[in-house]
C-alpha positions as CSV (number, residue, x, y, z in Angstrom):
1,X,-8.3,7.2,8.0
2,X,-7.0,5.4,5.1
3,X,-6.1,6.4,1.5
4,X,-4.5,4.9,-1.6
5,X,-3.3,7.6,-3.9
6,X,-2.9,6.5,-7.4
7,X,-0.1,7.3,-9.7
8,X,-0.3,10.8,-11.1
9,X,-1.3,11.3,-14.6
10,X,0.4,14.7,-15.1
11,X,2.7,16.8,-13.5
12,X,2.5,20.2,-12.2
13,X,4.9,23.1,-11.6
14,X,5.6,24.1,-9.0
15,X,5.1,20.8,-7.5
16,X,2.7,19.8,-4.8
17,X,4.1,18.6,-1.4
18,X,3.3,15.1,-0.8
19,X,3.1,15.6,2.9
20,X,1.2,18.0,5.4
21,X,3.7,21.0,5.8
22,X,4.1,23.7,8.4
23,X,1.2,26.2,8.1
24,X,-1.4,23.5,6.3
25,X,-4.8,23.1,7.6
26,X,-6.6,20.0,8.6
27,X,-10.5,19.5,9.5
28,X,-12.1,16.6,11.1
29,X,-15.5,15.7,10.1
30,X,-18.3,15.6,12.7
31,X,-18.3,11.8,12.3
32,X,-15.6,11.5,14.6
33,X,-17.1,9.9,17.9
34,X,-17.6,11.7,21.3
35,X,-14.9,9.6,22.8
36,X,-12.3,11.7,20.7
37,X,-13.6,15.1,21.6
38,X,-10.3,16.7,21.0
39,X,-10.6,16.4,17.2
40,X,-14.3,15.8,16.5
41,X,-15.8,18.5,14.2
42,X,-12.7,20.7,14.8
43,X,-10.3,22.7,12.5
44,X,-6.6,23.1,13.0
45,X,-3.4,24.8,11.8
46,X,0.0,22.7,11.7
47,X,2.5,24.7,13.4
48,X,5.5,22.0,13.8
49,X,6.3,18.9,11.7
50,X,9.0,16.4,11.9
51,X,9.5,13.5,9.6
52,X,10.6,9.9,11.2
53,X,11.5,7.2,8.9
54,X,10.9,3.6,9.9
55,X,11.1,-0.2,8.5
56,X,9.3,-3.2,9.9
57,X,9.8,-6.7,8.4
58,X,8.3,-10.1,9.1
59,X,9.2,-13.4,7.8
60,X,6.3,-15.7,7.1
61,X,5.9,-19.3,5.6
62,X,4.0,-19.7,2.4
63,X,0.1,-19.5,2.6
64,X,0.1,-17.9,6.2
65,X,-0.5,-14.4,7.7
66,X,0.2,-12.2,10.5
67,X,-1.9,-9.4,11.9
68,X,0.2,-6.5,12.3
69,X,-1.2,-4.0,15.1
70,X,0.3,-0.5,14.4
71,X,-1.6,1.2,17.6
72,X,0.3,1.5,21.1
73,X,-1.6,-1.2,22.4
74,X,0.2,-4.2,24.0
75,X,1.9,-6.0,21.3
76,X,1.4,-3.2,18.8
77,X,4.1,-1.3,16.9
78,X,3.7,1.9,18.8
79,X,3.0,3.9,15.7
80,X,0.1,6.2,17.3
81,X,0.9,9.6,19.1
82,X,0.5,10.0,22.7
83,X,-0.3,13.5,22.8
84,X,-3.8,15.0,22.0
85,X,-2.5,17.7,19.8
86,X,-0.2,15.4,17.5
87,X,-1.5,14.0,14.3
88,X,0.4,11.1,12.6
89,X,0.4,11.3,8.8
90,X,1.9,7.8,8.1
91,X,3.1,6.8,4.6
92,X,3.4,3.1,3.9
93,X,5.2,1.4,1.1
94,X,6.5,-2.1,0.6
95,X,9.6,-3.8,-0.7
96,X,8.9,-6.5,-3.5
97,X,7.7,-10.0,-2.5
98,X,5.1,-12.6,-2.7
99,X,2.8,-11.0,-0.2
100,X,-0.1,-8.9,0.1
101,X,-2.0,-6.5,2.9
102,X,-5.5,-6.0,3.9
103,X,-6.5,-3.5,6.4
104,X,-8.8,-3.8,9.3
105,X,-10.0,-0.9,11.9
106,X,-10.9,-1.9,14.4
107,X,-9.7,-5.8,14.4
108,X,-12.1,-7.9,12.5
109,X,-13.7,-4.9,10.7
110,X,-12.5,-4.8,6.9
111,X,-11.7,-1.3,5.7
112,X,-12.2,-2.4,2.1
113,X,-15.1,-4.5,1.2
114,X,-18.0,-4.7,-1.5
115,X,-21.8,-4.6,-1.0
116,X,-22.8,-8.2,-1.4
117,X,-23.0,-10.2,1.5
118,X,-19.8,-12.2,2.1
119,X,-17.7,-10.1,-0.2
120,X,-15.0,-9.2,2.6
121,X,-11.1,-10.1,2.6
122,X,-10.8,-13.5,3.8
123,X,-7.1,-15.2,3.8
124,X,-8.7,-18.9,3.9
125,X,-10.5,-18.3,0.7
126,X,-8.9,-19.0,-2.6
127,X,-10.5,-15.9,-4.3
128,X,-11.4,-13.6,-1.4
129,X,-7.8,-13.5,0.0
130,X,-7.3,-10.9,-3.0
131,X,-10.2,-8.8,-2.4
132,X,-9.3,-5.3,-1.3
133,X,-5.7,-6.4,-0.7
134,X,-2.7,-4.1,-1.4
135,X,0.3,-5.7,-3.3
136,X,3.8,-4.3,-3.3
137,X,3.4,-2.8,-6.6
138,X,0.6,-0.9,-5.4
139,X,2.6,1.0,-3.1
140,X,6.3,0.7,-3.7
141,X,8.9,1.1,-1.1
142,X,10.5,4.1,-3.0
143,X,7.0,5.6,-4.1
144,X,4.7,5.5,-0.9
145,X,1.2,5.8,-2.1
146,X,-0.7,4.3,1.1
147,X,-1.6,7.4,3.6
148,X,-2.9,6.7,7.0
149,X,-3.7,9.2,9.8
150,X,-3.7,8.4,13.5
151,X,-4.4,10.3,16.4
152,X,-4.2,9.4,20.3
153,X,-6.9,6.6,21.4
154,X,-7.9,5.8,17.7
155,X,-8.9,2.3,17.6
156,X,-6.1,0.1,16.2
157,X,-5.2,-0.2,12.6
158,X,-4.5,-4.0,11.7
159,X,-2.6,-4.7,8.8
160,X,-3.2,-8.3,7.9
161,X,-0.2,-9.7,6.1
162,X,-0.5,-12.7,4.0
163,X,2.1,-14.6,2.0
164,X,1.0,-16.2,-1.2
165,X,1.6,-19.6,-2.4
166,X,4.5,-20.2,-4.6
167,X,7.5,-19.8,-2.1
168,X,8.7,-21.4,1.1
169,X,9.2,-18.2,3.0
170,X,8.8,-14.5,2.1
171,X,10.4,-11.5,4.0
172,X,7.8,-8.9,4.1
173,X,9.3,-5.3,4.5
174,X,7.1,-2.2,5.3
175,X,8.6,1.2,4.7
176,X,7.1,3.8,6.9
177,X,7.4,7.6,7.1
178,X,6.0,9.1,10.0
179,X,5.0,12.7,9.6
180,X,4.6,14.1,13.1
181,X,2.2,17.1,12.8
182,X,1.5,19.3,15.8
183,X,-2.1,20.7,15.7
184,X,-3.0,24.5,16.8
185,X,-7.0,24.6,16.9
186,X,-8.6,27.7,14.8
187,X,-12.0,28.7,16.1
188,X,-13.0,30.6,13.2
189,X,-11.5,29.6,10.1
190,X,-12.2,31.7,6.7
191,X,-14.0,30.3,4.0
192,X,-10.6,30.2,2.1
193,X,-8.8,28.2,4.9
194,X,-11.6,25.8,5.1
195,X,-11.7,24.8,1.4
196,X,-8.0,24.4,1.5
197,X,-8.0,22.4,4.8
198,X,-7.3,18.4,4.4
199,X,-10.4,16.8,5.5
200,X,-9.9,13.7,7.8
201,X,-12.8,11.1,7.8
202,X,-13.4,8.9,10.6
203,X,-13.1,5.3,9.5
204,X,-16.8,4.5,9.8
205,X,-17.1,7.0,6.6
206,X,-15.1,4.7,4.5
207,X,-17.5,1.9,4.8
208,X,-20.8,2.4,3.1
């Protein structure tokens, strides 16, 4: 699951936690595949949390890109859990720079695209390289607004990182906060608990 949360237009008191917390509820839709039976259509309460900060950086030449695999596959950044009862809520922010990031899950399948044929991000196109791409100002390092949700054996999330023209090289810095959430299944949630739960969509539900 991938979310971009916009800047709040108003403040409330008391404040609302940005991260999932101890005691919060999460529910996985029935669209999760049979290959992920530990979560498909299930309801959980979080009984442990732990936040881990981590930075990644890549130096790329102008008009070039790199695919950053966040999964635990060979060559990946190992940001997926290895326990079937662990959910990673990952916040992503960028330090300033002349670069942008598009999201694929799995590799080659764009998370953001439009209905018209051919309207998908393409770093080789003068115009389509900007389609659906996130720029550093969209999710600043100090105010992370991109949320990703990972479980064990989820398909790889790929961040295609592209350096735009206008510089020789760019250092692309990703700031990550990994909120490790331990899940305890609840067989019969109440209507109130169901209404309060964070709904986690499968990535295919983001493309329609």
